[in-house]
C-alpha positions in Angstrom: 129.7 71.9 147.9 132.5 72.9 145.6 134.6 69.8 146.5 131.8 67.4 145.8 131.0 68.7 142.3 132.6 66.7 139.5 132.7 69.7 137.2 134.6 71.7 139.8 137.0 68.9 140.4 137.7 68.8 136.6 138.2 72.6 136.3 140.6 72.7 139.3 143.1 71.0 137.1 143.2 74.0 134.6 142.0 77.1 136.4 143.8 79.3 139.0 142.6 79.0 142.6 141.0 82.4 142.7 138.4 81.2 140.2 137.0 79.0 143.0 136.7 81.7 145.6 133.2 81.9 147.0 131.0 84.9 146.3 127.7 84.9 148.1 128.0 81.1 148.6 128.7 80.4 144.9 132.1 79.9 143.3 133.3 82.8 141.2 133.7 80.7 138.0 130.0 79.8 138.2 129.0 83.5 138.2 131.3 84.0 135.2 129.9 81.0 133.4 126.2 82.0 133.7 126.3 84.7 131.0 128.3 82.4 128.7 125.8 79.6 129.3 122.9 81.9 128.5 124.7 83.1 125.3 125.4 79.5 124.2 121.9 78.4 124.9 120.6 81.3 122.8 122.7 80.2 119.8 121.5 76.6 120.2 117.9 77.7 120.4 118.3 79.8 117.3 119.7 76.9 115.4 117.0 74.5 116.6 114.4 77.2 115.6 115.8 77.6 112.1 115.8 73.8 111.5 112.3 73.4 113.0 111.1 76.3 110.8 112.3 74.6 107.7 110.8 71.2 108.6 107.5 72.7 109.6 107.1 74.7 106.4 107.8 71.6 104.3 105.2 69.7 106.3 102.8 72.6 106.0 102.6 72.2 102.3 100.7 68.9 102.8 98.9 69.6 106.0 97.3 72.5 107.9 99.4 75.3 106.5 97.7 78.1 108.4 98.5 76.3 111.7 102.1 75.7 110.7 102.5 79.3 109.6 101.0 80.5 112.8 103.5 78.4 114.8 106.4 79.6 112.7 105.4 83.3 113.0 104.9 82.9 116.8 108.0 80.8 117.4 109.9 83.4 119.5 108.1 82.5 122.8 108.6 78.8 122.1 112.3 79.4 121.6 112.4 81.3 124.9 110.7 78.5 126.7 113.0 75.9 125.1 116.0 78.0 126.2 114.7 78.0 129.8 114.3 74.2 129.7 117.8 73.7 128.5 119.2 76.2 131.1 117.3 74.4 133.8 119.0 71.1 132.9 122.4 72.7 132.5 122.1 74.5 135.8 122.2 71.2 137.7 125.8 70.7 136.7 126.9 73.9 138.3 127.6 74.2 142.1 125.7 77.1 143.5 124.1 78.3 146.7 120.6 77.4 147.7 119.6 81.1 147.6 120.8 81.4 144.0 119.0 78.2 143.0 115.8 79.5 144.5 116.2 82.8 142.7 116.9 81.2 139.4 114.0 78.8 139.9 111.6 81.8 140.3 113.2 83.5 137.3 112.8 80.4 135.2 109.1 80.0 136.1 108.4 83.6 135.5 110.0 83.4 132.0 108.0 80.2 131.2 104.8 81.9 132.2 105.6 85.0 130.2 106.4 82.9 127.2 103.1 81.0 127.6 101.2 84.3 127.7 103.1 85.6 124.7 102.5 82.4 122.7 98.8 82.3 123.5 98.3 86.0 122.6 100.0 85.2 119.2 97.7 82.2 118.8 94.6 84.2 119.4 95.6 86.5 116.5 96.1 83.5 114.2 92.8 81.9 115.2 91.0 85.2 114.7 92.5 85.7 111.2 91.6 82.1 110.3 88.1 82.6 111.6 87.7 85.7 109.4 88.7 83.8 106.4 86.3 81.0 107.2 83.4 83.4 107.7 84.2 85.1 104.4 84.2 81.8 102.5 81.0 80.6 104.2 79.2 83.8 103.3 78.8 84.9 106.9 80.9 88.1 106.8 78.5 89.9 109.0 79.6 87.7 111.9 83.1 89.0 111.8 82.2 91.9 114.1 82.2 89.4 117.0 85.9 88.5 116.4 87.7 91.7 117.7 85.7 91.9 120.9 86.1 88.1 121.5 89.8 88.3 120.9 90.1 91.2 123.4 88.2 89.2 126.0 90.3 86.2 125.4 93.5 88.2 125.6 92.4 89.8 128.9 91.6 86.4 130.3 95.0 85.0 129.2 96.9 87.9 130.9 94.8 87.7 134.1 95.3 83.9 134.4 99.0 84.3 133.6 99.4 86.9 136.4 97.6 84.6 138.8 100.0 81.8 137.9 103.0 84.1 138.4 101.8 85.3 141.8 101.2 81.7 142.9 104.7 80.8 141.7 106.0 83.7 143.9 104.3 82.0 146.9 101.5 84.5 147.0 98.3 83.0 148.3 96.0 83.8 145.4 93.0 82.3 147.0 93.4 84.5 150.1 94.0 87.5 147.9 90.8 86.9 146.0 88.9 86.3 149.2 90.3 89.6 150.5 88.8 91.4 147.6 85.4 90.5 149.0 86.1 93.0 151.8 86.3 95.8 149.4 84.0 94.2 146.8 81.3 96.8 147.3 83.6 99.7 146.7 85.2 97.9 143.7 81.8 97.2 142.2 80.7 100.8 142.6 84.0 102.0 141.0 83.7 99.6 138.2 80.0 100.0 137.5 80.6 102.1 134.3 83.2 99.6 133.1 80.8 96.7 133.5 78.0 98.7 131.8 80.4 99.5 128.9 81.5 95.8 128.6 77.9 94.6 128.4 77.1 97.5 126.1 79.9 96.3 123.8 78.6 92.7 123.9 75.1 94.0 123.0 76.5 96.0 120.1 78.4 92.9 118.8 75.4 90.6 119.2 72.7 92.9 117.8 75.0 94.4 115.2 73.2 97.7 114.6 76.4 98.8 112.9 79.4 96.5 112.3 83.0 97.4 112.0 83.5 99.1 108.7 79.9 100.1 108.3 78.9 103.7 107.6 76.1 104.8 109.9 74.2 107.7 111.4 74.1 108.0 115.2 72.8 110.6 117.6 75.2 113.4 117.0 76.8 112.6 113.6 77.7 110.3 110.8 80.8 108.1 110.4 82.3 104.7 109.8 82.6 102.3 112.7 86.3 101.5 113.2 86.4 99.5 116.3 84.1 98.0 119.0 86.3 97.7 122.1 85.7 96.5 125.7 84.9 100.0 126.9 84.1 102.2 123.9 83.4 102.3 120.2 85.5 104.4 117.8 83.8 106.1 114.8 85.7 107.8 112.0 83.8 111.0 110.9 83.8 112.4 107.3 86.4 115.0 108.3 88.7 112.2 109.4 88.5 112.8 113.1 87.7 110.0 115.5 84.7 110.1 117.9 84.9 107.7 120.9 81.6 106.8 122.4 81.1 104.6 125.6 79.5 101.4 124.6 76.7 101.8 127.2 75.6 105.1 125.7 76.0 103.9 122.1 73.8 100.9 122.8 71.0 103.2 123.9 71.3 105.4 120.8 69.2 105.2 117.6 71.7 103.9 115.0 71.0 104.0 111.3 73.3 101.7 109.3 73.8 102.3 105.6 75.5 98.9 105.1 72.3 96.9 105.2 70.5 98.7 102.4 70.3 97.0 99.0 69.4 100.2 97.1 69.9 103.9 97.6 67.0 106.4 97.3 67.2 109.0 94.5 64.7 111.8 95.2 64.8 115.3 93.8 62.8 118.2 92.7 63.1 119.8 89.2 61.8 123.4 89.4 60.7 124.9 86.0 59.8 128.5 85.4 56.2 129.5 85.3 56.5 130.4 81.6 56.6 126.7 80.8 53.7 125.6 78.6 51.6 122.4 79.1 53.2 121.0 76.0 56.7 121.7 77.3 55.8 120.2 80.7 54.5 117.1 79.0 57.7 116.9 77.0 59.9 117.3 80.0 57.9 114.6 81.9 58.1 112.2 79.0 61.8 112.8 78.6 62.6 112.3 82.3 60.4 109.2 82.5 62.2 107.8 79.5 65.7 108.3 80.8 64.7 106.9 84.2 63.2 103.7 82.6 66.1 103.3 80.2 68.9 103.7 82.9 70.2 100.2 83.8 71.1 101.2 87.3 67.7 102.6 88.3 64.9 100.3 89.6 61.8 99.8 87.5 59.5 101.7 89.9 61.1 105.1 89.3 58.7 107.9 88.6 58.6 111.5 87.6 55.4 113.5 88.4 54.2 117.1 88.2 54.1 117.7 91.9 53.1 121.2 92.7 52.8 124.9 91.9 55.2 126.6 94.3 55.7 130.3 94.7 58.4 130.6 92.1 58.3 127.4 90.0 56.5 124.4 88.6 57.8 121.4 90.5 58.5 118.0 89.1 59.3 115.3 91.7 61.7 112.5 90.8 61.5 109.4 92.9 63.4 106.1 92.4 66.1 103.8 93.7 69.6 103.2 92.4 70.3 99.5 92.3 73.5 99.6 94.3 74.6 99.8 98.0 77.8 101.5 97.0 77.5 105.3 97.6 80.1 106.1 95.0 78.1 104.3 92.4 75.0 106.2 93.5 76.8 109.5 93.1 77.8 108.6 89.5 74.3 107.5 88.6 72.7 110.6 90.1 75.2 112.9 88.3 74.4 111.2 85.0 70.6 111.5 85.6 70.9 115.2 86.5 72.9 116.0 83.3 70.3 114.1 81.2 67.5 116.1 82.9 69.3 119.3 81.9 69.4 118.1 78.3 65.7 117.2 78.4 64.7 120.6 79.8 66.8 122.5 77.2 65.5 120.3 74.4 61.9 120.9 75.5 62.3 124.6 75.1 61.9 125.7 78.7 64.3 126.4 81.5 64.7 126.1 85.2 63.0 128.6 87.5 64.6 132.0 88.3 66.5 132.5 90.5 68.1 129.4 89.0 67.8 126.4 91.2 69.3 123.1 90.1 67.9 119.7 91.1 68.7 119.1 94.8 
């Protein structure tokens, strides 16, 4: 094989004879040139990538910039694949044993498959981000909850299909292997029953959207903000910053109260006045509270203040209304202002809160 190779015949004019000694059926100079060939191809691929990046970004100013940027950011797997293609062509010039050719062929195919998986995983990230932007612009932000789960399902499918291609490339009979799984299918189904339940539970949570990612909610056992809906479980961040992980199948069966869908927040409280309060003072307090409620720009028009009951230690005035905001921080600020104004009204009317002192709750 060495004598019939033109490159070998050319190198024999310049290299010592020991360079052409056979090691495992392949000349020594070939073994020594493989690392240099890989290094050279790496430099070439980097240069091609840099030029392509410049051209693509110039083109992206006039065309689909998001797609161009996605390709530019995910160019590493493309560069690896290009390097393999160049190596495969350059390899034909080198005299090597059949065993080495077969080994390198398997390695090339494995790297190509790995690069394809890598590129497709990067592409799903770009598509998911583009879809988020589209949903925001179209006013359908609520549908974004589907994106994380859909991306995880797509990534899982990409990896599984890639592994099947790899096994097939390694001359593994994938069809027979899948058929063989039928023998232990019952045991596998029993072992994966909970996983399947959680998967369908996650799909139900995403489709029904009782609470979306980022939504504050009450669930059976606590309160928190939904951080992630995964294939198996959902993570909820609690007020004390810990994370609760709940299997999707269980969460799908729970009663979930989402605060994100409300358009207003209830303001309800009791003002407890002492029994020494006269009717005139009570009327003055009621008029003052009703006036400040109706005058407040962030409180809905149906707000009311009524003399509610004679309790054991106080005369109770019930305040009922809605703050015109879904932001809880805005609600807290409005409630604080209302309570301070109520204190001024009570003091101005000449009465006081019940003793033992009990502020509005």
